[in-house]
C-alpha positions in Angstrom: -157.6 130.0 83.0 -157.9 132.6 80.1 -157.9 129.8 77.6 -160.7 128.0 79.6 -162.8 131.1 79.8 -162.4 131.5 76.1 -163.6 128.0 75.5 -166.6 128.7 77.7 -167.4 131.8 75.8 -167.2 129.8 72.5 -169.4 127.2 73.9 -172.0 129.8 75.1 -171.9 131.4 71.6 -172.4 128.1 69.9 -175.1 127.3 72.2 -177.1 130.3 71.5 -176.7 129.8 67.8 -178.0 126.3 67.9 -180.7 127.0 70.5 -182.1 129.9 68.5 -183.5 127.9 65.6 -186.8 126.8 66.6 -190.4 125.8 65.2 -193.2 124.0 66.8 -192.7 120.8 64.7 -189.1 120.6 65.9 -190.0 121.7 69.5 -192.4 118.7 70.0 -190.3 116.2 67.8 -187.1 116.9 69.8 -188.9 116.4 73.0 -190.1 112.9 71.7 -186.5 112.3 70.6 -185.1 113.0 74.0 -187.4 110.6 75.8 -186.3 107.1 76.5 -189.8 105.5 76.0 -189.9 107.0 72.3 -187.1 104.3 71.5 -188.4 101.3 73.1 -189.4 99.7 69.8 -186.0 100.4 68.4 -184.1 99.1 71.7 -186.4 96.0 71.7 -185.5 95.3 68.0 -181.8 95.2 68.8 -182.3 93.1 71.9 -184.4 90.6 69.9 -182.0 90.5 67.2 -179.0 89.8 69.7 -181.1 87.1 71.4 -181.7 85.3 68.1 -178.0 85.9 66.7 -176.1 84.8 69.8 -178.5 82.4 71.6 -177.5 81.5 75.1 -174.4 83.8 75.0 -176.7 87.0 74.4 -177.0 86.8 78.3 -173.4 88.1 78.4 -174.4 91.1 76.1 -177.5 91.9 78.1 -175.4 92.0 81.3 -172.8 94.1 79.5 -175.3 96.6 78.2 -176.9 97.0 81.7 -173.4 97.6 83.1 -172.7 100.0 80.2 -175.6 102.2 81.0 -175.1 102.0 84.6 -171.4 103.2 84.3 -172.2 105.9 81.7 -175.3 107.3 83.7 -173.5 107.2 87.2 -170.2 108.6 85.8 -172.1 111.4 84.2 -173.9 112.1 87.4 -170.7 112.2 89.5 -168.9 114.7 87.1 -172.0 116.9 87.1 -172.1 117.2 90.9 -168.3 117.4 91.2 -167.7 120.1 88.4 -171.0 121.9 89.1 -171.3 123.8 85.8 -174.9 125.3 85.7 -177.2 124.3 82.8 -177.9 127.1 80.5 -181.6 126.7 81.5 -180.5 127.4 85.2 -177.6 129.8 84.7 -178.7 133.4 85.6 -176.5 134.9 82.7 -178.0 132.5 80.0 -181.5 131.5 81.2 -183.3 134.7 79.7 -181.5 134.2 76.4 -182.4 130.3 76.4 -185.2 128.8 74.6 -186.4 126.1 77.0 -188.9 123.6 75.8 -190.2 120.6 77.9 -188.3 121.1 81.2 -185.1 122.8 82.7 -183.5 119.6 83.8 -181.3 119.4 87.0 -179.1 122.0 88.2 -175.8 121.0 86.6 -175.1 119.9 83.1 -171.4 118.9 82.6 -171.4 116.3 81.5 -174.6 115.2 79.6 -175.9 111.9 80.8 -178.0 111.7 77.5 -174.9 112.0 75.5 -172.9 109.5 77.7 -175.6 107.0 77.5 -176.4 107.1 73.7 -172.7 107.2 72.6 -171.6 104.4 75.0 -174.4 102.2 73.6 -173.6 103.3 69.9 -169.8 102.5 70.4 -170.5 99.3 72.3 -173.1 98.1 69.7 -171.1 99.0 66.4 -168.0 97.3 68.0 -170.1 94.2 68.7 -172.1 94.2 65.4 -169.2 95.0 63.1 -171.5 96.1 60.2 -170.9 99.2 58.2 -174.5 100.1 57.5 -175.3 99.8 61.2 -172.3 101.9 62.1 -173.3 104.6 59.6 -176.8 104.8 61.1 -176.2 104.5 64.9 -173.5 107.4 65.0 -176.0 110.0 63.6 -178.6 108.6 65.7 -176.6 109.1 69.0 -175.7 112.6 67.6 -179.5 113.4 67.2 -180.4 112.4 70.7 -177.4 114.4 72.1 -178.3 117.4 69.9 -181.8 117.4 71.3 -180.5 118.4 74.6 -179.0 121.5 73.2 -182.1 122.3 71.1 -184.3 122.0 74.3 -182.1 124.3 76.2 -180.8 122.2 79.0 -177.1 121.5 77.8 -174.4 123.4 76.3 -172.5 121.9 73.2 -169.4 121.3 75.6 -171.7 119.3 77.8 -172.6 117.2 75.0 -169.0 116.8 73.8 -167.8 115.7 77.2 -170.7 113.2 77.6 -169.9 111.7 74.2 -166.3 111.3 74.9 -167.1 109.9 78.1 -169.6 107.5 76.5 -167.2 106.4 73.8 -164.5 105.6 76.3 -167.0 103.5 78.5 -168.4 101.6 75.4 -164.9 100.6 74.3 -164.0 99.4 77.9 -167.2 97.4 78.4 -166.9 95.8 74.9 -163.2 94.9 75.8 -164.6 93.4 78.9 -167.1 91.5 77.3 -164.5 90.0 74.9 -162.3 89.2 78.0 -165.2 87.5 79.8 -166.0 85.4 76.7 -162.4 84.3 76.2 -162.0 83.2 79.7 -165.3 81.2 79.7 -165.5 79.9 76.2 -162.9 79.2 73.5 -165.4 79.9 70.6 -165.1 83.7 70.5 -168.5 84.0 68.9 -168.7 87.7 69.4 -165.5 88.3 67.4 -166.3 85.8 64.6 -170.0 86.6 64.0 -170.5 90.1 62.6 -174.0 91.4 62.0 -175.4 90.5 58.5 -176.7 93.3 56.4 -180.3 92.0 56.5 -180.2 92.1 60.4 -178.7 95.6 60.3 -181.5 96.7 57.9 -184.3 95.6 60.4 -182.8 97.9 63.0 -182.1 100.7 60.7 -185.7 100.6 59.3 -187.1 100.5 62.8 -185.1 103.5 63.9 -186.1 105.4 60.9 -189.9 104.4 61.5 -189.6 105.8 65.0 -188.1 109.1 63.7 -190.7 109.5 60.8 -193.5 108.6 63.2 -192.5 111.2 65.7 -192.4 114.0 63.0 -195.7 112.6 61.4 -197.7 112.4 64.8 -196.4 116.0 65.8 -197.2 117.3 62.4 -200.8 115.8 62.6 -201.5 117.2 65.9 -200.2 120.6 65.1 -202.3 120.7 61.9 -205.4 119.8 63.8 -204.7 122.3 66.6 -204.6 119.5 69.1 -201.2 120.9 70.4 -200.1 124.6 70.6 -197.7 126.0 67.7 
């Protein structure tokens, strides 16, 4: 119990350190990063490439991705309500010290559903694509989305770590289930033998970078013209 309290103390100290570094540009940009609609172009690009690459078999992948997000989101939700660790934004001990931007989120925070979802998707997709360039990009991308929750004041780093581990496990399990399903229904093993080409991964990476740059660019332009408060 004493060691657990020590971990919680370290978690709170790290949260206060990370949450204390703020600027208007990052406040609004992190808010955009944490919103799912911001990434629709990015996700859409990945789904289009999957459809072109795997043809009729892409249906298996789409079903797997749907199951992936459902499992990650619901598992995170069940853990939150079972363990009932208050978010820093709702913790009486921490709320006055927390810089909250955008909203406070729900009552409980362990584990982070954002972290679980993004790391589940990142793990599943890098195992599927088997492309070094994509893997190098998608892990920092998942870390950025997860970190945005700490920056915005709604999760402790421990919430993010727990959600990330949960997401990685779910990503691996769903990928193994995808391979098992394919092996039972088709002897071709297309998912194993057809890694993503660098040209395909470049399209995804450039789309992701475009979204990130556009977020900073739009926020910077709005701040410069006093269209949002700094």
